[in-house]
Chimera marker file (.cmm) of the C-alpha trace (Angstrom):
<marker_set name="trace">
<marker id="1" x="103.274" y="83.897" z="85.455" r="1" g="1" b="0" radius="0.5"/>
<marker id="2" x="100.742" y="83.423" z="82.662" r="1" g="1" b="0" radius="0.5"/>
<marker id="3" x="100.430" y="86.276" z="80.214" r="1" g="1" b="0" radius="0.5"/>
<marker id="4" x="97.232" y="87.791" z="78.879" r="1" g="1" b="0" radius="0.5"/>
<marker id="5" x="97.027" y="89.895" z="75.753" r="1" g="1" b="0" radius="0.5"/>
<marker id="6" x="94.649" y="92.854" z="75.580" r="1" g="1" b="0" radius="0.5"/>
<marker id="7" x="93.970" y="95.369" z="72.842" r="1" g="1" b="0" radius="0.5"/>
<marker id="8" x="93.520" y="99.004" z="73.791" r="1" g="1" b="0" radius="0.5"/>
<marker id="9" x="93.108" y="102.150" z="71.720" r="1" g="1" b="0" radius="0.5"/>
<marker id="10" x="96.066" y="104.444" z="71.228" r="1" g="1" b="0" radius="0.5"/>
<marker id="11" x="94.240" y="107.178" z="73.173" r="1" g="1" b="0" radius="0.5"/>
<marker id="12" x="93.763" y="104.874" z="76.161" r="1" g="1" b="0" radius="0.5"/>
<marker id="13" x="97.399" y="103.821" z="75.971" r="1" g="1" b="0" radius="0.5"/>
<marker id="14" x="98.504" y="107.458" z="76.114" r="1" g="1" b="0" radius="0.5"/>
<marker id="15" x="96.351" y="108.102" z="79.178" r="1" g="1" b="0" radius="0.5"/>
<marker id="16" x="97.595" y="104.998" z="81.012" r="1" g="1" b="0" radius="0.5"/>
<marker id="17" x="101.211" y="105.762" z="80.034" r="1" g="1" b="0" radius="0.5"/>
<marker id="18" x="100.889" y="109.274" z="81.440" r="1" g="1" b="0" radius="0.5"/>
<marker id="19" x="99.410" y="107.874" z="84.653" r="1" g="1" b="0" radius="0.5"/>
<marker id="20" x="102.211" y="105.269" z="84.836" r="1" g="1" b="0" radius="0.5"/>
<marker id="21" x="104.874" y="107.929" z="84.451" r="1" g="1" b="0" radius="0.5"/>
<marker id="22" x="103.266" y="109.945" z="87.241" r="1" g="1" b="0" radius="0.5"/>
<marker id="23" x="103.254" y="106.838" z="89.507" r="1" g="1" b="0" radius="0.5"/>
<marker id="24" x="106.803" y="105.826" z="88.478" r="1" g="1" b="0" radius="0.5"/>
<marker id="25" x="105.529" y="102.557" z="86.910" r="1" g="1" b="0" radius="0.5"/>
<marker id="26" x="106.026" y="101.001" z="83.540" r="1" g="1" b="0" radius="0.5"/>
<marker id="27" x="102.948" y="100.669" z="81.343" r="1" g="1" b="0" radius="0.5"/>
<marker id="28" x="102.689" y="96.968" z="82.232" r="1" g="1" b="0" radius="0.5"/>
<marker id="29" x="102.997" y="97.651" z="85.975" r="1" g="1" b="0" radius="0.5"/>
<marker id="30" x="100.342" y="100.373" z="85.797" r="1" g="1" b="0" radius="0.5"/>
<marker id="31" x="97.866" y="98.068" z="84.053" r="1" g="1" b="0" radius="0.5"/>
<marker id="32" x="98.574" y="95.328" z="86.615" r="1" g="1" b="0" radius="0.5"/>
<marker id="33" x="98.008" y="97.839" z="89.425" r="1" g="1" b="0" radius="0.5"/>
<marker id="34" x="94.690" y="98.972" z="87.939" r="1" g="1" b="0" radius="0.5"/>
<marker id="35" x="93.503" y="95.372" z="87.575" r="1" g="1" b="0" radius="0.5"/>
<marker id="36" x="94.646" y="94.432" z="91.086" r="1" g="1" b="0" radius="0.5"/>
<marker id="37" x="92.844" y="97.388" z="92.661" r="1" g="1" b="0" radius="0.5"/>
<marker id="38" x="89.725" y="96.601" z="90.665" r="1" g="1" b="0" radius="0.5"/>
<marker id="39" x="89.767" y="92.977" z="91.835" r="1" g="1" b="0" radius="0.5"/>
<marker id="40" x="90.194" y="94.019" z="95.474" r="1" g="1" b="0" radius="0.5"/>
<marker id="41" x="87.331" y="96.532" z="95.179" r="1" g="1" b="0" radius="0.5"/>
<marker id="42" x="85.062" y="93.923" z="93.594" r="1" g="1" b="0" radius="0.5"/>
<marker id="43" x="85.945" y="91.365" z="96.242" r="1" g="1" b="0" radius="0.5"/>
<marker id="44" x="85.123" y="93.733" z="99.103" r="1" g="1" b="0" radius="0.5"/>
<marker id="45" x="81.756" y="94.782" z="97.655" r="1" g="1" b="0" radius="0.5"/>
<marker id="46" x="80.097" y="91.484" z="98.608" r="1" g="1" b="0" radius="0.5"/>
<marker id="47" x="78.131" y="93.310" z="101.319" r="1" g="1" b="0" radius="0.5"/>
<marker id="48" x="76.413" y="95.521" z="98.746" r="1" g="1" b="0" radius="0.5"/>
<marker id="49" x="72.664" y="95.204" z="99.005" r="1" g="1" b="0" radius="0.5"/>
<marker id="50" x="70.657" y="95.831" z="95.887" r="1" g="1" b="0" radius="0.5"/>
<marker id="51" x="67.604" y="98.001" z="95.753" r="1" g="1" b="0" radius="0.5"/>
<marker id="52" x="64.439" y="95.989" z="96.165" r="1" g="1" b="0" radius="0.5"/>
<marker id="53" x="62.262" y="97.316" z="93.372" r="1" g="1" b="0" radius="0.5"/>
<marker id="54" x="59.795" y="95.227" z="91.406" r="1" g="1" b="0" radius="0.5"/>
<marker id="55" x="59.966" y="97.226" z="88.186" r="1" g="1" b="0" radius="0.5"/>
<marker id="56" x="63.134" y="96.324" z="86.233" r="1" g="1" b="0" radius="0.5"/>
<marker id="57" x="63.181" y="99.636" z="84.339" r="1" g="1" b="0" radius="0.5"/>
<marker id="58" x="62.997" y="101.684" z="87.528" r="1" g="1" b="0" radius="0.5"/>
<marker id="59" x="65.716" y="99.587" z="89.154" r="1" g="1" b="0" radius="0.5"/>
<marker id="60" x="67.970" y="100.047" z="86.115" r="1" g="1" b="0" radius="0.5"/>
<marker id="61" x="67.842" y="103.853" z="86.386" r="1" g="1" b="0" radius="0.5"/>
<marker id="62" x="67.621" y="104.229" z="90.168" r="1" g="1" b="0" radius="0.5"/>
<marker id="63" x="70.351" y="104.289" z="92.721" r="1" g="1" b="0" radius="0.5"/>
<marker id="64" x="70.580" y="104.277" z="96.448" r="1" g="1" b="0" radius="0.5"/>
<marker id="65" x="71.469" y="107.541" z="98.177" r="1" g="1" b="0" radius="0.5"/>
<marker id="66" x="74.776" y="107.111" z="99.957" r="1" g="1" b="0" radius="0.5"/>
<marker id="67" x="77.365" y="109.174" z="101.704" r="1" g="1" b="0" radius="0.5"/>
<marker id="68" x="77.090" y="112.040" z="104.091" r="1" g="1" b="0" radius="0.5"/>
<marker id="69" x="73.871" y="113.932" z="104.411" r="1" g="1" b="0" radius="0.5"/>
<marker id="70" x="74.026" y="117.545" z="103.272" r="1" g="1" b="0" radius="0.5"/>
<marker id="71" x="74.231" y="120.135" z="106.021" r="1" g="1" b="0" radius="0.5"/>
<marker id="72" x="71.235" y="122.425" z="106.255" r="1" g="1" b="0" radius="0.5"/>
<marker id="73" x="72.052" y="126.080" z="105.796" r="1" g="1" b="0" radius="0.5"/>
<marker id="74" x="71.002" y="128.372" z="108.612" r="1" g="1" b="0" radius="0.5"/>
<marker id="75" x="68.791" y="131.291" z="107.668" r="1" g="1" b="0" radius="0.5"/>
<marker id="76" x="69.928" y="134.710" z="108.777" r="1" g="1" b="0" radius="0.5"/>
<link id1="1" id2="2" r="1" g="1" b="0" radius="0.2"/>
<link id1="2" id2="3" r="1" g="1" b="0" radius="0.2"/>
<link id1="3" id2="4" r="1" g="1" b="0" radius="0.2"/>
<link id1="4" id2="5" r="1" g="1" b="0" radius="0.2"/>
<link id1="5" id2="6" r="1" g="1" b="0" radius="0.2"/>
<link id1="6" id2="7" r="1" g="1" b="0" radius="0.2"/>
<link id1="7" id2="8" r="1" g="1" b="0" radius="0.2"/>
<link id1="8" id2="9" r="1" g="1" b="0" radius="0.2"/>
<link id1="9" id2="10" r="1" g="1" b="0" radius="0.2"/>
<link id1="10" id2="11" r="1" g="1" b="0" radius="0.2"/>
<link id1="11" id2="12" r="1" g="1" b="0" radius="0.2"/>
<link id1="12" id2="13" r="1" g="1" b="0" radius="0.2"/>
<link id1="13" id2="14" r="1" g="1" b="0" radius="0.2"/>
<link id1="14" id2="15" r="1" g="1" b="0" radius="0.2"/>
<link id1="15" id2="16" r="1" g="1" b="0" radius="0.2"/>
<link id1="16" id2="17" r="1" g="1" b="0" radius="0.2"/>
<link id1="17" id2="18" r="1" g="1" b="0" radius="0.2"/>
<link id1="18" id2="19" r="1" g="1" b="0" radius="0.2"/>
<link id1="19" id2="20" r="1" g="1" b="0" radius="0.2"/>
<link id1="20" id2="21" r="1" g="1" b="0" radius="0.2"/>
<link id1="21" id2="22" r="1" g="1" b="0" radius="0.2"/>
<link id1="22" id2="23" r="1" g="1" b="0" radius="0.2"/>
<link id1="23" id2="24" r="1" g="1" b="0" radius="0.2"/>
<link id1="24" id2="25" r="1" g="1" b="0" radius="0.2"/>
<link id1="25" id2="26" r="1" g="1" b="0" radius="0.2"/>
<link id1="26" id2="27" r="1" g="1" b="0" radius="0.2"/>
<link id1="27" id2="28" r="1" g="1" b="0" radius="0.2"/>
<link id1="28" id2="29" r="1" g="1" b="0" radius="0.2"/>
<link id1="29" id2="30" r="1" g="1" b="0" radius="0.2"/>
<link id1="30" id2="31" r="1" g="1" b="0" radius="0.2"/>
<link id1="31" id2="32" r="1" g="1" b="0" radius="0.2"/>
<link id1="32" id2="33" r="1" g="1" b="0" radius="0.2"/>
<link id1="33" id2="34" r="1" g="1" b="0" radius="0.2"/>
<link id1="34" id2="35" r="1" g="1" b="0" radius="0.2"/>
<link id1="35" id2="36" r="1" g="1" b="0" radius="0.2"/>
<link id1="36" id2="37" r="1" g="1" b="0" radius="0.2"/>
<link id1="37" id2="38" r="1" g="1" b="0" radius="0.2"/>
<link id1="38" id2="39" r="1" g="1" b="0" radius="0.2"/>
<link id1="39" id2="40" r="1" g="1" b="0" radius="0.2"/>
<link id1="40" id2="41" r="1" g="1" b="0" radius="0.2"/>
<link id1="41" id2="42" r="1" g="1" b="0" radius="0.2"/>
<link id1="42" id2="43" r="1" g="1" b="0" radius="0.2"/>
<link id1="43" id2="44" r="1" g="1" b="0" radius="0.2"/>
<link id1="44" id2="45" r="1" g="1" b="0" radius="0.2"/>
<link id1="45" id2="46" r="1" g="1" b="0" radius="0.2"/>
<link id1="46" id2="47" r="1" g="1" b="0" radius="0.2"/>
<link id1="47" id2="48" r="1" g="1" b="0" radius="0.2"/>
<link id1="48" id2="49" r="1" g="1" b="0" radius="0.2"/>
<link id1="49" id2="50" r="1" g="1" b="0" radius="0.2"/>
<link id1="50" id2="51" r="1" g="1" b="0" radius="0.2"/>
<link id1="51" id2="52" r="1" g="1" b="0" radius="0.2"/>
<link id1="52" id2="53" r="1" g="1" b="0" radius="0.2"/>
<link id1="53" id2="54" r="1" g="1" b="0" radius="0.2"/>
<link id1="54" id2="55" r="1" g="1" b="0" radius="0.2"/>
<link id1="55" id2="56" r="1" g="1" b="0" radius="0.2"/>
<link id1="56" id2="57" r="1" g="1" b="0" radius="0.2"/>
<link id1="57" id2="58" r="1" g="1" b="0" radius="0.2"/>
<link id1="58" id2="59" r="1" g="1" b="0" radius="0.2"/>
<link id1="59" id2="60" r="1" g="1" b="0" radius="0.2"/>
<link id1="60" id2="61" r="1" g="1" b="0" radius="0.2"/>
<link id1="61" id2="62" r="1" g="1" b="0" radius="0.2"/>
<link id1="62" id2="63" r="1" g="1" b="0" radius="0.2"/>
<link id1="63" id2="64" r="1" g="1" b="0" radius="0.2"/>
<link id1="64" id2="65" r="1" g="1" b="0" radius="0.2"/>
<link id1="65" id2="66" r="1" g="1" b="0" radius="0.2"/>
<link id1="66" id2="67" r="1" g="1" b="0" radius="0.2"/>
<link id1="67" id2="68" r="1" g="1" b="0" radius="0.2"/>
<link id1="68" id2="69" r="1" g="1" b="0" radius="0.2"/>
<link id1="69" id2="70" r="1" g="1" b="0" radius="0.2"/>
<link id1="70" id2="71" r="1" g="1" b="0" radius="0.2"/>
<link id1="71" id2="72" r="1" g="1" b="0" radius="0.2"/>
<link id1="72" id2="73" r="1" g="1" b="0" radius="0.2"/>
<link id1="73" id2="74" r="1" g="1" b="0" radius="0.2"/>
<link id1="74" id2="75" r="1" g="1" b="0" radius="0.2"/>
<link id1="75" id2="76" r="1" g="1" b="0" radius="0.2"/>
</marker_set>
């Protein structure tokens, strides 16, 4: 298996180490798990359709509404 070297801040290392301990992983295994999940998520997002907006600035700060619609509250 080829190895890759990355540099992370000490604060980030503490956070990932804490998460690894919680998941019963070593630091290396936790980082591998994070990268694997990220790759799977990226691979499955091929069906994502971008907003069709002509203005680049508007498209940079806009996002599509997703998820469940909010329930309307009934008036008493």
